[in-house]
N, C-alpha and C positions, 0 to 999 in steps of 0.2 A: 612424591608428587604424581598427580594423574598424568597419563600420557597426553590426553587432550582434555583441557578444562575450559570452563565458560566464565567469561568476565560478565557477571550479572548486570553491572551498570550499563553495559553496552548491548545486552540482549534485548531486542525490541519486539518479541512475540510475533515474529513473521512466519515461524514454523518452516522456513526454507530448509533447514538442516534435517528436519523430520521428513520432509518430502524427498530429499535427495538421498537419504540413507536407505538402501535396499533392505538392510537387516532391521530397520526400525529400532536401533540401539540408542535412541535419544529419549530421555524422560523429561517431561515438562512438569515443573513444580512451581506454583505461584507465578506462572507466566514465563518462567525462565527455562531454557532448554539445557540439559546437561547430558553428557555422554555416560552411558552405563557400561562400565569397563568389562564386566563379564559377558556382555552381549556384543561388544565392539570388536571388529576385525582389523581396526586401525588402517583402513584404506585411505582415510584422511579427506574424504570428499566433503564432509561437513565443514572442514576448515576452509576449503577453497570456495564454497558457495556462500558462506556467511557474509551478507552485505555490510554488516557492522563490524567485521573483524573481531567478533566476540569469542571466537574459538581460538585458544592458544595452545600451542604444542610445547611439550616439555623442553626447556632450554638447556642445552649442553655446553654453551659457550664458557661459562665459568669453570666447569669441570675440565675442559680442554686447556683453557688458559692456565689452570692450576698445574696441569702436566708440564706445560712449557716453562712455567716459573720454577718448577721443582728441578729442572735441569736433568730429568730422566730422559732416556732415549724414547723418542716418539716417532712412530711410523704412520704414514697416511695410506689408506686404501681408497683410491679415487675412482668413482664409478665412471664408465666410459661416456655417460650422458653429459659429463661436464662440458663437452665441446659445444653444446647448444645452450649452456647456462651462464656463460661469462663472456666478456668482451676481451679478445686478444687477437694478435696477428698469427701467432704460432702456438700450438698446444704446449710446446716446451716452456712457454712463458708462465703457464700455470704451475709447472714444477718449480720454476724460479721463484714465483710468488710465495709458494708454500715453504720453500727453504728459507726465504727471507723472513717469514713469520717465526721461524725457529724450529720447524719440523726437521728431524734428522734424515728420514728416509721417505721417499714418495714412490709408491708403486701403483699399478693399475689393478683394480678389482677384476679386470678381465683375466688376470693370471689365475685367480681363484676359479673363474668360470671355466678355464681350460681343464682344471682338475675335476670339477663337478660334471662337465659335459662328458668327460671320459668315463666317469662312474655311471652316468646314465646310459651311455652306449653299452657298457658291459652288462648293465641290468637288462636292457632290451635284448641283447645277444644271448643272455642266459635263458631266454624263453619265458620269462615272467611277463605276463601280459594281462591287461594293459598296465602301463606305468604313467602315473600322473606326476609331472615334474614338481620339484619342491623348492624352486628358486624364489618364488614370490611369497614373502611372509604373510601377506594379507590372505592369500589363498590357503596357506597352511592354517591360519586362524579360522578361516571359513569352514574348512573341513573338520577341524577339531571341535568347533562349537556347534555347527549346524548340520554337518554331514559326517558324524563319527563312524558311521557304517562303511564309509568309503576310505577310511584311513589305511586299510590294508592294501589299497592300490597306490598310495602315495609313496614316492621313492624315498627310502630311508637314507637320504643323502642331505648333507648340510647345504646351505645356500652358498653362492659364490663369495658373499661377504665373509661368512664364517670360515670358509675354506681358505680365503686369502689371509684372514687373521691368523690362522694356524700356520700358514706358510711363512708369514712375516715373523712370528714369534719363534718359529723353528730356525729361521735364518739369522735373526738379530738377537735372539735371547728371550727367554720367557719373561724377563723383567721389562721388556720393551712394551710401551703403551701403544696400542693400535687404535687409530681413529678412522672410522669409515666416514666418507663424505659422499653424499648422494641426494637424490630427490625424494626419498621415501620416508614416510613417517613410521610405517610398520617396522622398519629396521630398528627404531629405538626400542620398540617393545620386544623385538626378537632376541635382544641380548640381556633381557631381564629374567632373573630367577631360574636360569638353567645353565647347562654346560657351555652354551654359546658365549656367556659372559667371560669365560676364560680365554676366548679367542679374540674378542673385540671389546675394548674398554670404554669406548664412547662412540656415539653416532652424531655427526653434524649434518644438518641439511644444507643444501646449497645456499639458502637464505641466511643461515647462521654464519656460514663461511664468508659470505659477502659482507655481513655486518662486521666480522672480525677484521677483514681487509680494510674496511672503511675506518675502523677505529685506529688502525696502525698507519692509515694514510698510504696504503699500498695500491698502486694502479697496476693491474696485471700486464697491460699493454706496454708498460715502461720497464718491466722486469727482464732480467737476463734469461735467455732461452737455455734450458737445461734438460738433460735426458732423464727419463725414469730410471730408478735404481735397479730395475729388473725387466727383462723382456717378457713378452707374452705372445701367444699364438695369434696370428692375423685374424682368423674368424671369430675368436673369442671376444673381440671388441664390439661385435654386433649383438651380443646376448641381451642387451636391454630392449631390443626390438622384437616384435612378435615373430616367432620362428627362429630367433637368435640362438637359443640353446640347442635346438635340433641341428642347426647349421654348424655350431661349434663342435657338436658330437659327430660331425660328418655323416649325419643321417639325411634321408630324403626330405628336402624342404619344399618340394613341388607343391603348389597350392592344390593340385588335383590328386595328390597322393591319398590313397584310401586308408592307410593304416597309421598315419601321423596327422594329428590335428592340432592347430593352434587357435586358441580362443582368447581374445582380449576384451576387457570390459566386464564389470561385475555383473550386470544384468544378464549379459550373454552367457557368462560362466554359470550363473545360478540356473538359467534355463537349461543349459547343457547337463548340469549335475542332476536336475530333476528328472531328466530322461536318460540318465547314465545306464541304467540296467538294459535299456533297449538297444544300445549301440556298443557297449563295452567289448563284446566278443569280436568285433571287427577292427579293433584298434590296437596299435602297439604302444605308441607314445602320445600322451596328451599334455600339451603345454598350455597352462592356464596362467593368465596375467590379469590382475584386478583392474589395472588402468587401461582405458582405451588408448591404443597406440603404444602400449608397453611402458617401460620404465622412463622413457624420455618424456612421458606425460605425467610423471609422478606429481603428487599433490604439493611438493615443495620445490618444483621446478621454478626457475625464475622466468620473468617475462621478456628476457632479452630477445628471444626468437619465438615465432609461432611454432606449433607442434610439427608441421611438415618440415620446416627448416631445421628443427632440432634433429629430426630423423635423418635428414640428408647429411647434417654435419657429422653424425656418428658413422654413417656409411662412408663418407669421404675420409674421415679420420682413419677408419679401419683399412681403407684401400691405400692411403698415401703414406702413413707413418711407418717407420721401421718396426719390424717384429721378427721373431725368429722363424725360420723356415720349417714348415711342418715335416719336411723330409729329413731334417737334421735335429729333430726334437731331442734325440739322445744326447745332443751337445748342450742342452740347456743347463743353466747353472744349477738348478735344483731338481731333484726327483721327488715326485709326490706320493710314490707308492707306499712310503713308510708312514704317512699321516693317516690318522683315523678320521675319515670324512663321513662316518655314519651318523645318523640322527634318529632319535626316537620320538614318537608322537603319542599323545594320549587324549582320550575324549574329555572335552570340557563342556559337554552339552548341559543345558539347563532346562528344567521342566517348564513347560508352558501350559499350565492347566487351562482348559477351555471353560469359560463361564457358562452357566446354564442359559437356556433360551429366555427364561423369565428375567434373568438378570440383564441380558442384552436388551430386551424390550423395555425394561424399566429405565435403563440408561438412555436409550434412544428417545423415550417419551419426555425426558428432561430437557431435550432440545426441540420439542415440538414434533418429533417424528413418531406419529401414532400408527400410521399405516405405511406399507412399503412404498406407496406413491410419494410419501413425504421425504423419503431418503434421496437426496440430490446426488450423492456420490461425487461431489465436485472435486474432492482432493485438496481443498484449500487448507485443511487442518494438517495435511501431511500424510494422511492415510488414503488408501485407494478407494475405500468405501466407508459409508457411515457405520456399517456393522464392524469393520476392522477397527475403526476408531472407538466404538463402544467397547470392544474387547480389550483395547489398550487402556481405556479408562478403568475397566474392571481389574486389569493387571497392575494398576498404579503407574502406568507409563504415560498417560495423557490426562487432561482435565476436560470436564464437561464443556466448559465455555470456550474451548478451542474451535467450536463450530462457528465459523465466521458468518455464513448466511443467517444463522439463527440469532447471533449477537447483533448483527446489523438490523435484522427485522425487529428485534426487541428494542434497540435504540431508536429506530425510526418510529416504532409504535409509541414510545414514550414522548418523542419529540412531537409527533402528530397530536397526541392527546393534549400536550401543553399548548401547542399552537391553536388547537380547536377550542380549548376551554378558556384561554386567557382573555380577559376583558380588553386587553390592549390590541390595537389594530396593528397587523403586521403585513407589510407589502414588500414583495420581492420583484426587482426589475432586472432586465438584462442590461448590457453595457450601452444599448441604444435607448435606454430609459423607457423601455416598453414593459408592461406589466406581465410578470410570469405567474405570480401567485398572490392570492388575497385570502386571509383567514376570515372566518365568519364575523369576527368583530369589525374588521375593515370593511366588509360588505355592508354591515349595518350602519356604521358611522359615516362612510363616504357614499352611501346609497349606490353601490356598484355591485351587481351580480357577478360572481366569479367567472362563469362561462362567457358572459358578454364582455367583461372588462379585460379578460386575458388577451394580450396582444396589442391592446390600446396603449398609446403614450401616456405617461403619468400626468401630463399636462391636461388630460381629459378630466381629471378629478381634483387636481391641485396644482399650485405653482411649483414648477420643477427646479427652481434655482438651488434649493438646498441639496437636492439629489445631485445636481450638476457639480456643486462645490465638493461634495463628498467623493464623486468620481474623479475629478481632476486633481484634487489635493491628496486623495487616498487617506484622508484624516476623518476622524469621527466628528460629525456635525450635531451639536446638541443645542437645546434651548427651548424657550416657550414660544409657541407660534399660534396665531389665531386663524380660525377657519370660519369666517362670517357666513359663508354659504351653508355651513352645516351647524351653525349656532354652537360652535365648539371651540374651546381653547385646549391645546394639547402641549404636553412636554414630549419633544421628539428626540430620537437618536437615530441618525442615518450613517451607515458605514458601508465600505466597499470590501467585498471578499474576493481577493485576487485569485485564489485557487480555483474558484468557480466562476469568476468574472461576472459577479452579480452584485447588485446594490440591495441592501435590506434597510427598510425603514420601520421603526417601531414608534407608535404614537399612543401615549397614555392620556386619556381624557381627564383634564383637570378643570373642566368648566365649573363644576360645583365648588371645588376648592377655591377657585379664583373668585367666584361670587361671595363665598364666605369670607375670603380675605378682604374683599372690597367693602363688604358689610361691616366687618370688624374695624376697617380703617375709618369708615364713616362714623361709627359709634365712638371710636377713639377721638376723632376730630371734634365731635359734638361735646364729648365729655370735657375735653381740654378747653373748649370755648366757654362752657358753663363754669368751669373752675376758674377761668380767667376773670369772668364777670364777678364771681363771688369775691375773688381777691381784690378786684378794683373797688367794689363796694366797701369791703372791710377797710381798705386803705383810706377811703374817703371819710368813713365814720371816725377812724382813728385820728385823721388830720383835724376833723371838726372838734373832737373831744380835746385834742391837744391844744387847739386854738383857744377854746373856752377856758381851759385850765391856765393857759398862759396869761390871759387878760385878768382873771381873778387873782392870780399870784401877784401881778404887777400892782393892782390896786391895794392889795393887802400890804405890800411892802411900803407903799407911799404913806398909808395911814399909820403903820407901826413906826415909821421913821419920824413922822410928825409928833407922835405920842412920846417917843424917846427924847426928842429935842425939848418938848414942853417940860418933861420931868426934869431934865438937866437944868433948864432955865430956872425953874422954881427952887431948885436946890441952892443955886448960887445966892438968890435973894435972902435966904434964911441965914446965910453966913454973915 
């Protein structure tokens, strides 16, 4: 399954994900936006900004629930930013809730941050300069795909999540399933297809964990307060915040420090990396975080608190909750020195062949951009300039008709042609029943010049009652209507457009048709009348003939009867 997929039925061609993705790792095909995995750094911004919720992150709930049903040992590595993602009175209630769900062990990812921070401190102390921190998987992806030349500066150290996974498996057994819970989407990709998968078996986002809690009808605030199964260093709980790793490593975190720099936010990171060669010699440690505000602002953070409150909750938690004393670290339960916390990186850069100038101009011309002055560079398509979008079209990442101003102009042009050429009168009114627009047919039929009639009440040219009915009822008003002043009979359709708060009336001249109908009706009436006259005459003749036949028949009967009687009488005399 893709890490981030698109629900095509929900994708509405808004291009917001394209606009928000600094890497332009979104391909638009048939109007639908999809993530191109080999270009994606998994920062998850497209998921957060999609207004239709059309971007879906790989779901790990079924996998984790399978672990719990299998009755194997399952340990949770919980990111410190949980303090601002869930509702509870005491952080220990979160541990109680996880234990109630069936997890055997619950530890803080901050414990892994302690080990990772120490490794970074050693690296800086060894004289290797500068060092780019490796805690943010989105930043690692960024360097591997887009800045492979800078990989030699990336600390060859695993992330706190992977370090903690190794610690937990070392502590509870390699058969223990480790589930990381945090606000990061890139963590799901971090454990795919490399040695990190051996340390962490599944990644749940805070949203997924919340869904699991709801399924089991578990309210964190009602759960028993329990302690984490292992302690961690106090400062390590702040590693999700900008400067947190440097602080965990006991390095100078003064904002005015010259040799240690912290940069959060992908655009700011990219801008820095583009100028890296200019500043690298003056730096010791460079902490880069893809999310503005650090991990507490991760793409899968819940909306329980605003970002500032989440930041404060982490600081408050780090200051108030029990942790082992830095001065007695040698008394900690585990030693981390025996664990392999090294990591290897490799270039995953992809070729981006630049199309020829002729090809760019040809693509631009297809959206009416013939000269540089035609290039609006409005960014509505998601690209910073029309040329960038044309190059994306050439690379198969975008479609020509993503140019919204061009498509709108084309649609308006077609609509204008239809309105100008139709023989039907079209009148547009505002909600005060004043004329906004008249097409040429309306000008001709109602003897009203556009420039003079605009702004006049509709009552100046016709009875306004049908427009009033359409406005008040918000229903379509249709029917045949006569305009004696204009010697016209029309079939009208009047309707209200709520979005634009206007009334539109369309009038089809049916005067000739009505005259033809009336003429046909007259002919029909006359024909029926003549037919009735013929029928009446025929009936009269038939009656007369029937009368004559009746009289003749009666006379014949009388004479024949007399003759028969005479014959009978003469017969008897002969006897």
